[in-house]
mmCIF file of the C-alpha atoms, coordinates in Angstrom:
data_MODEL
# 
_entry.id   MODEL 
# 
loop_
_atom_site.group_PDB 
_atom_site.id 
_atom_site.type_symbol 
_atom_site.label_atom_id 
_atom_site.label_alt_id 
_atom_site.label_comp_id 
_atom_site.label_asym_id 
_atom_site.label_entity_id 
_atom_site.label_seq_id 
_atom_site.pdbx_PDB_ins_code 
_atom_site.Cartn_x 
_atom_site.Cartn_y 
_atom_site.Cartn_z 
_atom_site.occupancy 
_atom_site.B_iso_or_equiv 
_atom_site.pdbx_formal_charge 
_atom_site.auth_seq_id 
_atom_site.auth_comp_id 
_atom_site.auth_asym_id 
_atom_site.auth_atom_id 
_atom_site.pdbx_PDB_model_num 
ATOM 1   C CA . MET A 1 1   ? 63.823 259.739 -97.895  1.00 0.00 ? 1   MET A CA 1 
ATOM 2   C CA . GLN A 1 2   ? 67.369 259.184 -99.149  1.00 0.00 ? 2   GLN A CA 1 
ATOM 3   C CA . SER A 1 3   ? 67.980 258.341 -102.793 1.00 0.00 ? 3   SER A CA 1 
ATOM 4   C CA . LYS A 1 4   ? 69.264 254.896 -103.709 1.00 0.00 ? 4   LYS A CA 1 
ATOM 5   C CA . GLU A 1 5   ? 72.499 256.494 -104.823 1.00 0.00 ? 5   GLU A CA 1 
ATOM 6   C CA . ASN A 1 6   ? 72.970 258.108 -101.448 1.00 0.00 ? 6   ASN A CA 1 
ATOM 7   C CA . GLN A 1 7   ? 72.621 254.763 -99.726  1.00 0.00 ? 7   GLN A CA 1 
ATOM 8   C CA . GLN A 1 8   ? 75.971 253.913 -101.304 1.00 0.00 ? 8   GLN A CA 1 
ATOM 9   C CA . VAL A 1 9   ? 77.943 256.254 -99.040  1.00 0.00 ? 9   VAL A CA 1 
ATOM 10  C CA . GLY A 1 10  ? 80.491 254.813 -96.646  1.00 0.00 ? 10  GLY A CA 1 
ATOM 11  C CA . ALA A 1 11  ? 79.511 252.660 -93.711  1.00 0.00 ? 11  ALA A CA 1 
ATOM 12  C CA . ARG A 1 12  ? 79.698 255.475 -91.198  1.00 0.00 ? 12  ARG A CA 1 
ATOM 13  C CA . ARG A 1 13  ? 77.022 258.147 -90.926  1.00 0.00 ? 13  ARG A CA 1 
ATOM 14  C CA . PRO A 1 14  ? 77.984 261.622 -89.656  1.00 0.00 ? 14  PRO A CA 1 
ATOM 15  C CA . HIS A 1 15  ? 75.957 261.743 -86.425  1.00 0.00 ? 15  HIS A CA 1 
ATOM 16  C CA . GLN A 1 16  ? 78.416 263.680 -84.270  1.00 0.00 ? 16  GLN A CA 1 
ATOM 17  C CA . ALA A 1 17  ? 79.252 267.341 -84.847  1.00 0.00 ? 17  ALA A CA 1 
ATOM 18  C CA . ARG A 1 18  ? 82.889 266.535 -85.616  1.00 0.00 ? 18  ARG A CA 1 
ATOM 19  C CA . SER A 1 19  ? 81.869 263.937 -88.191  1.00 0.00 ? 19  SER A CA 1 
ATOM 20  C CA . ARG A 1 20  ? 79.362 266.297 -89.798  1.00 0.00 ? 20  ARG A CA 1 
ATOM 21  C CA . TYR A 1 21  ? 82.083 268.916 -89.986  1.00 0.00 ? 21  TYR A CA 1 
ATOM 22  C CA . LYS A 1 22  ? 84.382 266.508 -91.832  1.00 0.00 ? 22  LYS A CA 1 
ATOM 23  C CA . VAL A 1 23  ? 81.622 265.638 -94.289  1.00 0.00 ? 23  VAL A CA 1 
ATOM 24  C CA . GLU A 1 24  ? 81.027 269.344 -94.952  1.00 0.00 ? 24  GLU A CA 1 
ATOM 25  C CA . LEU A 1 25  ? 84.776 269.815 -95.521  1.00 0.00 ? 25  LEU A CA 1 
ATOM 26  C CA . ILE A 1 26  ? 84.686 267.015 -98.113  1.00 0.00 ? 26  ILE A CA 1 
ATOM 27  C CA . LEU A 1 27  ? 81.613 268.406 -99.869  1.00 0.00 ? 27  LEU A CA 1 
ATOM 28  C CA . GLU A 1 28  ? 83.007 271.949 -99.924  1.00 0.00 ? 28  GLU A CA 1 
ATOM 29  C CA . ALA A 1 29  ? 86.353 270.724 -101.258 1.00 0.00 ? 29  ALA A CA 1 
ATOM 30  C CA . THR A 1 30  ? 84.544 268.865 -104.044 1.00 0.00 ? 30  THR A CA 1 
ATOM 31  C CA . ILE A 1 31  ? 82.672 272.018 -105.080 1.00 0.00 ? 31  ILE A CA 1 
ATOM 32  C CA . ARG A 1 32  ? 85.935 274.007 -105.143 1.00 0.00 ? 32  ARG A CA 1 
ATOM 33  C CA . LEU A 1 33  ? 87.656 271.406 -107.317 1.00 0.00 ? 33  LEU A CA 1 
ATOM 34  C CA . LEU A 1 34  ? 84.696 271.170 -109.695 1.00 0.00 ? 34  LEU A CA 1 
ATOM 35  C CA . GLU A 1 35  ? 84.637 274.936 -110.086 1.00 0.00 ? 35  GLU A CA 1 
ATOM 36  C CA . LYS A 1 36  ? 88.377 275.043 -110.741 1.00 0.00 ? 36  LYS A CA 1 
ATOM 37  C CA . ASP A 1 37  ? 88.986 271.996 -112.953 1.00 0.00 ? 37  ASP A CA 1 
ATOM 38  C CA . GLY A 1 38  ? 85.647 270.369 -113.808 1.00 0.00 ? 38  GLY A CA 1 
ATOM 39  C CA . LEU A 1 39  ? 84.552 266.762 -113.434 1.00 0.00 ? 39  LEU A CA 1 
ATOM 40  C CA . ASP A 1 40  ? 87.107 264.925 -115.582 1.00 0.00 ? 40  ASP A CA 1 
ATOM 41  C CA . THR A 1 41  ? 90.050 265.392 -113.215 1.00 0.00 ? 41  THR A CA 1 
ATOM 42  C CA . LEU A 1 42  ? 88.101 264.900 -109.986 1.00 0.00 ? 42  LEU A CA 1 
ATOM 43  C CA . THR A 1 43  ? 89.441 262.066 -107.791 1.00 0.00 ? 43  THR A CA 1 
ATOM 44  C CA . THR A 1 44  ? 88.921 261.044 -104.192 1.00 0.00 ? 44  THR A CA 1 
ATOM 45  C CA . ASN A 1 45  ? 92.631 261.652 -103.501 1.00 0.00 ? 45  ASN A CA 1 
ATOM 46  C CA . ALA A 1 46  ? 92.348 265.215 -104.783 1.00 0.00 ? 46  ALA A CA 1 
ATOM 47  C CA . ILE A 1 47  ? 89.189 265.786 -102.739 1.00 0.00 ? 47  ILE A CA 1 
ATOM 48  C CA . ALA A 1 48  ? 90.782 264.457 -99.550  1.00 0.00 ? 48  ALA A CA 1 
ATOM 49  C CA . ALA A 1 49  ? 93.846 266.655 -100.042 1.00 0.00 ? 49  ALA A CA 1 
ATOM 50  C CA . ALA A 1 50  ? 91.723 269.749 -100.712 1.00 0.00 ? 50  ALA A CA 1 
ATOM 51  C CA . ALA A 1 51  ? 89.560 268.994 -97.661  1.00 0.00 ? 51  ALA A CA 1 
ATOM 52  C CA . GLY A 1 52  ? 92.575 268.456 -95.416  1.00 0.00 ? 52  GLY A CA 1 
ATOM 53  C CA . VAL A 1 53  ? 91.549 264.937 -94.405  1.00 0.00 ? 53  VAL A CA 1 
ATOM 54  C CA . SER A 1 54  ? 93.149 261.560 -95.033  1.00 0.00 ? 54  SER A CA 1 
ATOM 55  C CA . ILE A 1 55  ? 91.861 259.354 -97.825  1.00 0.00 ? 55  ILE A CA 1 
ATOM 56  C CA . GLY A 1 56  ? 90.895 256.821 -95.146  1.00 0.00 ? 56  GLY A CA 1 
ATOM 57  C CA . THR A 1 57  ? 88.718 259.436 -93.435  1.00 0.00 ? 57  THR A CA 1 
ATOM 58  C CA . LEU A 1 58  ? 87.010 260.259 -96.721  1.00 0.00 ? 58  LEU A CA 1 
ATOM 59  C CA . TYR A 1 59  ? 86.218 256.574 -97.295  1.00 0.00 ? 59  TYR A CA 1 
ATOM 60  C CA . GLN A 1 60  ? 84.645 256.345 -93.851  1.00 0.00 ? 60  GLN A CA 1 
ATOM 61  C CA . TYR A 1 61  ? 81.840 258.538 -95.174  1.00 0.00 ? 61  TYR A CA 1 
ATOM 62  C CA . PHE A 1 62  ? 81.826 258.053 -98.953  1.00 0.00 ? 62  PHE A CA 1 
ATOM 63  C CA . ALA A 1 63  ? 82.454 254.883 -100.945 1.00 0.00 ? 63  ALA A CA 1 
ATOM 64  C CA . ASN A 1 64  ? 83.707 256.783 -104.011 1.00 0.00 ? 64  ASN A CA 1 
ATOM 65  C CA . LYS A 1 65  ? 83.533 260.158 -105.743 1.00 0.00 ? 65  LYS A CA 1 
ATOM 66  C CA . GLU A 1 66  ? 80.120 259.271 -107.230 1.00 0.00 ? 66  GLU A CA 1 
ATOM 67  C CA . ALA A 1 67  ? 78.715 258.996 -103.703 1.00 0.00 ? 67  ALA A CA 1 
ATOM 68  C CA . ILE A 1 68  ? 80.056 262.478 -102.934 1.00 0.00 ? 68  ILE A CA 1 
ATOM 69  C CA . LEU A 1 69  ? 78.487 263.863 -106.108 1.00 0.00 ? 69  LEU A CA 1 
ATOM 70  C CA . ASP A 1 70  ? 75.210 262.129 -105.284 1.00 0.00 ? 70  ASP A CA 1 
ATOM 71  C CA . THR A 1 71  ? 75.146 263.733 -101.836 1.00 0.00 ? 71  THR A CA 1 
ATOM 72  C CA . LEU A 1 72  ? 75.790 267.151 -103.365 1.00 0.00 ? 72  LEU A CA 1 
ATOM 73  C CA . ALA A 1 73  ? 73.081 266.498 -105.973 1.00 0.00 ? 73  ALA A CA 1 
ATOM 74  C CA . ASP A 1 74  ? 70.550 265.616 -103.264 1.00 0.00 ? 74  ASP A CA 1 
ATOM 75  C CA . LYS A 1 75  ? 71.253 268.929 -101.561 1.00 0.00 ? 75  LYS A CA 1 
ATOM 76  C CA . GLU A 1 76  ? 71.105 270.913 -104.806 1.00 0.00 ? 76  GLU A CA 1 
ATOM 77  C CA . MET A 1 77  ? 67.861 269.343 -106.001 1.00 0.00 ? 77  MET A CA 1 
ATOM 78  C CA . ALA A 1 78  ? 66.179 269.692 -102.612 1.00 0.00 ? 78  ALA A CA 1 
ATOM 79  C CA . ALA A 1 79  ? 67.046 273.389 -102.415 1.00 0.00 ? 79  ALA A CA 1 
ATOM 80  C CA . MET A 1 80  ? 65.909 274.031 -105.998 1.00 0.00 ? 80  MET A CA 1 
ATOM 81  C CA . SER A 1 81  ? 62.641 272.139 -105.496 1.00 0.00 ? 81  SER A CA 1 
ATOM 82  C CA . GLU A 1 82  ? 61.903 274.107 -102.331 1.00 0.00 ? 82  GLU A CA 1 
ATOM 83  C CA . ARG A 1 83  ? 62.357 277.425 -104.163 1.00 0.00 ? 83  ARG A CA 1 
ATOM 84  C CA . VAL A 1 84  ? 60.197 276.324 -107.112 1.00 0.00 ? 84  VAL A CA 1 
ATOM 85  C CA . LEU A 1 85  ? 57.391 275.138 -104.825 1.00 0.00 ? 85  LEU A CA 1 
ATOM 86  C CA . GLU A 1 86  ? 57.483 278.398 -102.866 1.00 0.00 ? 86  GLU A CA 1 
ATOM 87  C CA . VAL A 1 87  ? 56.983 280.302 -106.119 1.00 0.00 ? 87  VAL A CA 1 
ATOM 88  C CA . MET A 1 88  ? 54.158 278.002 -107.243 1.00 0.00 ? 88  MET A CA 1 
ATOM 89  C CA . ALA A 1 89  ? 52.407 278.338 -103.874 1.00 0.00 ? 89  ALA A CA 1 
ATOM 90  C CA . ASP A 1 90  ? 52.688 282.144 -103.739 1.00 0.00 ? 90  ASP A CA 1 
ATOM 91  C CA . GLN A 1 91  ? 49.158 283.363 -104.428 1.00 0.00 ? 91  GLN A CA 1 
ATOM 92  C CA . GLY A 1 92  ? 50.418 286.939 -104.476 1.00 0.00 ? 92  GLY A CA 1 
ATOM 93  C CA . ILE A 1 93  ? 51.766 286.265 -107.974 1.00 0.00 ? 93  ILE A CA 1 
ATOM 94  C CA . THR A 1 94  ? 48.726 287.043 -110.104 1.00 0.00 ? 94  THR A CA 1 
ATOM 95  C CA . THR A 1 95  ? 49.907 286.595 -113.699 1.00 0.00 ? 95  THR A CA 1 
ATOM 96  C CA . ALA A 1 96  ? 51.326 283.610 -115.543 1.00 0.00 ? 96  ALA A CA 1 
ATOM 97  C CA . ASP A 1 97  ? 54.288 285.615 -116.888 1.00 0.00 ? 97  ASP A CA 1 
ATOM 98  C CA . HIS A 1 98  ? 55.352 286.714 -113.411 1.00 0.00 ? 98  HIS A CA 1 
ATOM 99  C CA . ARG A 1 99  ? 55.022 283.191 -112.058 1.00 0.00 ? 99  ARG A CA 1 
ATOM 100 C CA . ILE A 1 100 ? 57.040 281.669 -114.912 1.00 0.00 ? 100 ILE A CA 1 
ATOM 101 C CA . THR A 1 101 ? 59.732 284.324 -114.523 1.00 0.00 ? 101 THR A CA 1 
ATOM 102 C CA . ALA A 1 102 ? 59.907 283.558 -110.797 1.00 0.00 ? 102 ALA A CA 1 
ATOM 103 C CA . VAL A 1 103 ? 60.117 279.798 -111.429 1.00 0.00 ? 103 VAL A CA 1 
ATOM 104 C CA . ILE A 1 104 ? 62.958 280.156 -113.944 1.00 0.00 ? 104 ILE A CA 1 
ATOM 105 C CA . ARG A 1 105 ? 64.838 282.473 -111.602 1.00 0.00 ? 105 ARG A CA 1 
ATOM 106 C CA . ALA A 1 106 ? 64.346 280.005 -108.756 1.00 0.00 ? 106 ALA A CA 1 
ATOM 107 C CA . VAL A 1 107 ? 66.055 277.372 -110.912 1.00 0.00 ? 107 VAL A CA 1 
ATOM 108 C CA . ALA A 1 108 ? 68.863 279.718 -111.961 1.00 0.00 ? 108 ALA A CA 1 
ATOM 109 C CA . ALA A 1 109 ? 69.453 280.626 -108.298 1.00 0.00 ? 109 ALA A CA 1 
ATOM 110 C CA . SER A 1 110 ? 70.554 277.025 -107.750 1.00 0.00 ? 110 SER A CA 1 
ATOM 111 C CA . TYR A 1 111 ? 73.858 277.801 -109.397 1.00 0.00 ? 111 TYR A CA 1 
ATOM 112 C CA . GLY A 1 112 ? 74.856 280.472 -106.876 1.00 0.00 ? 112 GLY A CA 1 
ATOM 113 C CA . GLU A 1 113 ? 78.224 282.174 -107.082 1.00 0.00 ? 113 GLU A CA 1 
ATOM 114 C CA . ARG A 1 114 ? 80.074 279.047 -108.208 1.00 0.00 ? 114 ARG A CA 1 
ATOM 115 C CA . HIS A 1 115 ? 77.971 278.616 -111.307 1.00 0.00 ? 115 HIS A CA 1 
ATOM 116 C CA . GLY A 1 116 ? 80.093 275.963 -113.015 1.00 0.00 ? 116 GLY A CA 1 
ATOM 117 C CA . ALA A 1 117 ? 80.370 273.591 -110.064 1.00 0.00 ? 117 ALA A CA 1 
ATOM 118 C CA . HIS A 1 118 ? 76.693 273.638 -109.186 1.00 0.00 ? 118 HIS A CA 1 
ATOM 119 C CA . ARG A 1 119 ? 75.651 273.100 -112.787 1.00 0.00 ? 119 ARG A CA 1 
ATOM 120 C CA . ILE A 1 120 ? 78.050 270.118 -113.061 1.00 0.00 ? 120 ILE A CA 1 
ATOM 121 C CA . VAL A 1 121 ? 76.536 268.546 -109.940 1.00 0.00 ? 121 VAL A CA 1 
ATOM 122 C CA . MET A 1 122 ? 72.967 268.933 -111.185 1.00 0.00 ? 122 MET A CA 1 
ATOM 123 C CA . ALA A 1 123 ? 73.796 267.733 -114.695 1.00 0.00 ? 123 ALA A CA 1 
ATOM 124 C CA . HIS A 1 124 ? 75.596 264.719 -113.191 1.00 0.00 ? 124 HIS A CA 1 
ATOM 125 C CA . SER A 1 125 ? 72.487 263.869 -111.205 1.00 0.00 ? 125 SER A CA 1 
ATOM 126 C CA . LEU A 1 126 ? 70.209 263.993 -114.250 1.00 0.00 ? 126 LEU A CA 1 
ATOM 127 C CA . SER A 1 127 ? 72.674 262.061 -116.419 1.00 0.00 ? 127 SER A CA 1 
ATOM 128 C CA . ARG A 1 128 ? 72.524 259.128 -113.997 1.00 0.00 ? 128 ARG A CA 1 
ATOM 129 C CA . GLY A 1 129 ? 68.805 258.764 -114.574 1.00 0.00 ? 129 GLY A CA 1 
ATOM 130 C CA . GLY A 1 130 ? 67.964 259.360 -110.930 1.00 0.00 ? 130 GLY A CA 1 
ATOM 131 C CA . SER A 1 131 ? 64.529 260.373 -109.701 1.00 0.00 ? 131 SER A CA 1 
ATOM 132 C CA . ARG A 1 132 ? 65.470 263.399 -107.620 1.00 0.00 ? 132 ARG A CA 1 
ATOM 133 C CA . LEU A 1 133 ? 62.945 265.562 -109.472 1.00 0.00 ? 133 LEU A CA 1 
ATOM 134 C CA . SER A 1 134 ? 60.075 263.099 -108.973 1.00 0.00 ? 134 SER A CA 1 
ATOM 135 C CA . PRO A 1 135 ? 58.943 264.569 -105.604 1.00 0.00 ? 135 PRO A CA 1 
ATOM 136 C CA . LEU A 1 136 ? 58.880 268.015 -107.248 1.00 0.00 ? 136 LEU A CA 1 
ATOM 137 C CA . PHE A 1 137 ? 56.694 266.725 -110.098 1.00 0.00 ? 137 PHE A CA 1 
ATOM 138 C CA . THR A 1 138 ? 54.333 265.075 -107.620 1.00 0.00 ? 138 THR A CA 1 
ATOM 139 C CA . GLN A 1 139 ? 53.919 268.278 -105.630 1.00 0.00 ? 139 GLN A CA 1 
ATOM 140 C CA . LEU A 1 140 ? 53.509 270.427 -108.762 1.00 0.00 ? 140 LEU A CA 1 
ATOM 141 C CA . ILE A 1 141 ? 50.749 268.108 -109.999 1.00 0.00 ? 141 ILE A CA 1 
ATOM 142 C CA . ALA A 1 142 ? 48.999 268.371 -106.624 1.00 0.00 ? 142 ALA A CA 1 
ATOM 143 C CA . MET A 1 143 ? 49.227 272.169 -106.711 1.00 0.00 ? 143 MET A CA 1 
ATOM 144 C CA . LEU A 1 144 ? 47.942 272.414 -110.278 1.00 0.00 ? 144 LEU A CA 1 
ATOM 145 C CA . SER A 1 145 ? 45.060 270.069 -109.442 1.00 0.00 ? 145 SER A CA 1 
ATOM 146 C CA . GLY A 1 146 ? 43.881 272.211 -106.520 1.00 0.00 ? 146 GLY A CA 1 
ATOM 147 C CA . HIS A 1 147 ? 41.664 275.293 -106.363 1.00 0.00 ? 147 HIS A CA 1 
ATOM 148 C CA . HIS A 1 148 ? 43.311 278.634 -105.496 1.00 0.00 ? 148 HIS A CA 1 
ATOM 149 C CA . GLU A 1 149 ? 41.512 281.793 -104.390 1.00 0.00 ? 149 GLU A CA 1 
ATOM 150 C CA . ARG A 1 150 ? 44.131 283.980 -106.041 1.00 0.00 ? 150 ARG A CA 1 
ATOM 151 C CA . GLY A 1 151 ? 47.029 283.573 -108.434 1.00 0.00 ? 151 GLY A CA 1 
ATOM 152 C CA . ALA A 1 152 ? 47.759 282.941 -112.083 1.00 0.00 ? 152 ALA A CA 1 
ATOM 153 C CA . ILE A 1 153 ? 46.152 279.487 -112.173 1.00 0.00 ? 153 ILE A CA 1 
ATOM 154 C CA . ARG A 1 154 ? 43.009 279.502 -110.008 1.00 0.00 ? 154 ARG A CA 1 
ATOM 155 C CA . GLN A 1 155 ? 40.850 276.744 -111.409 1.00 0.00 ? 155 GLN A CA 1 
ATOM 156 C CA . PRO A 1 156 ? 42.097 273.195 -110.790 1.00 0.00 ? 156 PRO A CA 1 
ATOM 157 C CA . LEU A 1 157 ? 43.361 271.318 -113.825 1.00 0.00 ? 157 LEU A CA 1 
ATOM 158 C CA . ASN A 1 158 ? 42.222 267.762 -114.458 1.00 0.00 ? 158 ASN A CA 1 
ATOM 159 C CA . ALA A 1 159 ? 44.690 264.985 -113.737 1.00 0.00 ? 159 ALA A CA 1 
ATOM 160 C CA . ALA A 1 160 ? 45.959 264.658 -117.311 1.00 0.00 ? 160 ALA A CA 1 
ATOM 161 C CA . ASP A 1 161 ? 46.382 268.432 -117.817 1.00 0.00 ? 161 ASP A CA 1 
ATOM 162 C CA . ALA A 1 162 ? 48.169 268.807 -114.471 1.00 0.00 ? 162 ALA A CA 1 
ATOM 163 C CA . PHE A 1 163 ? 50.494 265.911 -115.365 1.00 0.00 ? 163 PHE A CA 1 
ATOM 164 C CA . VAL A 1 164 ? 51.358 267.441 -118.756 1.00 0.00 ? 164 VAL A CA 1 
ATOM 165 C CA . MET A 1 165 ? 51.879 270.924 -117.307 1.00 0.00 ? 165 MET A CA 1 
ATOM 166 C CA . ALA A 1 166 ? 54.125 269.710 -114.468 1.00 0.00 ? 166 ALA A CA 1 
ATOM 167 C CA . HIS A 1 167 ? 56.283 267.672 -116.822 1.00 0.00 ? 167 HIS A CA 1 
ATOM 168 C CA . ALA A 1 168 ? 56.454 270.529 -119.314 1.00 0.00 ? 168 ALA A CA 1 
ATOM 169 C CA . PHE A 1 169 ? 57.954 272.584 -116.502 1.00 0.00 ? 169 PHE A CA 1 
ATOM 170 C CA . GLY A 1 170 ? 60.230 269.668 -115.655 1.00 0.00 ? 170 GLY A CA 1 
ATOM 171 C CA . GLY A 1 171 ? 61.424 269.281 -119.227 1.00 0.00 ? 171 GLY A CA 1 
ATOM 172 C CA . VAL A 1 172 ? 62.445 272.923 -119.366 1.00 0.00 ? 172 VAL A CA 1 
ATOM 173 C CA . LEU A 1 173 ? 64.212 272.676 -116.001 1.00 0.00 ? 173 LEU A CA 1 
ATOM 174 C CA . ARG A 1 174 ? 66.135 269.603 -117.134 1.00 0.00 ? 174 ARG A CA 1 
ATOM 175 C CA . ALA A 1 175 ? 67.122 271.255 -120.402 1.00 0.00 ? 175 ALA A CA 1 
ATOM 176 C CA . MET A 1 176 ? 68.311 274.430 -118.668 1.00 0.00 ? 176 MET A CA 1 
ATOM 177 C CA . ILE A 1 177 ? 70.521 272.324 -116.409 1.00 0.00 ? 177 ILE A CA 1 
ATOM 178 C CA . SER A 1 178 ? 71.897 269.931 -119.022 1.00 0.00 ? 178 SER A CA 1 
ATOM 179 C CA . GLU A 1 179 ? 72.300 272.366 -121.920 1.00 0.00 ? 179 GLU A CA 1 
ATOM 180 C CA . GLY A 1 180 ? 73.984 275.049 -119.856 1.00 0.00 ? 180 GLY A CA 1 
ATOM 181 C CA . ASP A 1 181 ? 75.327 277.926 -121.936 1.00 0.00 ? 181 ASP A CA 1 
ATOM 182 C CA . LYS A 1 182 ? 74.029 276.279 -125.116 1.00 0.00 ? 182 LYS A CA 1 
ATOM 183 C CA . SER A 1 183 ? 70.432 276.986 -124.107 1.00 0.00 ? 183 SER A CA 1 
ATOM 184 C CA . PRO A 1 184 ? 68.699 280.223 -125.248 1.00 0.00 ? 184 PRO A CA 1 
ATOM 185 C CA . PRO A 1 185 ? 68.952 283.349 -123.066 1.00 0.00 ? 185 PRO A CA 1 
ATOM 186 C CA . GLN A 1 186 ? 67.058 283.049 -119.798 1.00 0.00 ? 186 GLN A CA 1 
ATOM 187 C CA . ALA A 1 187 ? 64.674 285.934 -120.636 1.00 0.00 ? 187 ALA A CA 1 
ATOM 188 C CA . GLU A 1 188 ? 63.640 284.192 -123.855 1.00 0.00 ? 188 GLU A CA 1 
ATOM 189 C CA . ILE A 1 189 ? 62.993 280.918 -122.009 1.00 0.00 ? 189 ILE A CA 1 
ATOM 190 C CA . GLU A 1 190 ? 60.822 282.792 -119.504 1.00 0.00 ? 190 GLU A CA 1 
ATOM 191 C CA . GLN A 1 191 ? 58.757 284.367 -122.300 1.00 0.00 ? 191 GLN A CA 1 
ATOM 192 C CA . ALA A 1 192 ? 58.371 281.113 -124.258 1.00 0.00 ? 192 ALA A CA 1 
ATOM 193 C CA . LEU A 1 193 ? 57.302 279.109 -121.199 1.00 0.00 ? 193 LEU A CA 1 
ATOM 194 C CA . ALA A 1 194 ? 54.851 281.862 -120.202 1.00 0.00 ? 194 ALA A CA 1 
ATOM 195 C CA . ARG A 1 195 ? 53.257 281.698 -123.662 1.00 0.00 ? 195 ARG A CA 1 
ATOM 196 C CA . LEU A 1 196 ? 52.965 277.919 -123.337 1.00 0.00 ? 196 LEU A CA 1 
ATOM 197 C CA . VAL A 1 197 ? 51.267 278.120 -119.938 1.00 0.00 ? 197 VAL A CA 1 
ATOM 198 C CA . VAL A 1 198 ? 48.896 280.934 -120.946 1.00 0.00 ? 198 VAL A CA 1 
ATOM 199 C CA . SER A 1 199 ? 47.786 279.137 -124.108 1.00 0.00 ? 199 SER A CA 1 
ATOM 200 C CA . PHE A 1 200 ? 47.423 275.836 -122.238 1.00 0.00 ? 200 PHE A CA 1 
ATOM 201 C CA . VAL A 1 201 ? 45.245 277.109 -119.371 1.00 0.00 ? 201 VAL A CA 1 
ATOM 202 C CA . GLY A 1 202 ? 43.366 279.587 -121.553 1.00 0.00 ? 202 GLY A CA 1 
# 
């Protein structure tokens, strides 16, 4: 399901291959500009020029730069959520510390080679108060509430415990994204979150 923000894109949807290609050019150009100069100087004119398309073409697909950022955020959050859920579902991970380490690394992998640009996109998404992480929370709660034959958390948690645990994860994920380089070293976050989980589930 598309986010409400993403419903604000231009009137034309990129059904044809050529149109999809133009949209990808626009999204890629936005990432390059964010990595180079940050968010403050980003404009639709600059994006169109970097993408090699006219400003009119850009507006066929996106109403403004916020719509472009929202589309990028949808892609970023979907990819991150998929990696986190894969880690949570992997019953080959048998200890809480290994699972927490894998979850944190799945989040950090969202930044890729262009660390600054991807972090800006994700922080932008969270700053707008969107609900892109809500599907992830829902699926984490379902996983924590279920019985597993193997893994770090085998016995199902009750509804309240699963809710608290999922949102504890979510709070750390949000903080890692929004705080950026001001957050503690990743290894220390992994260890602290592992201690929290172990003490919580006993």
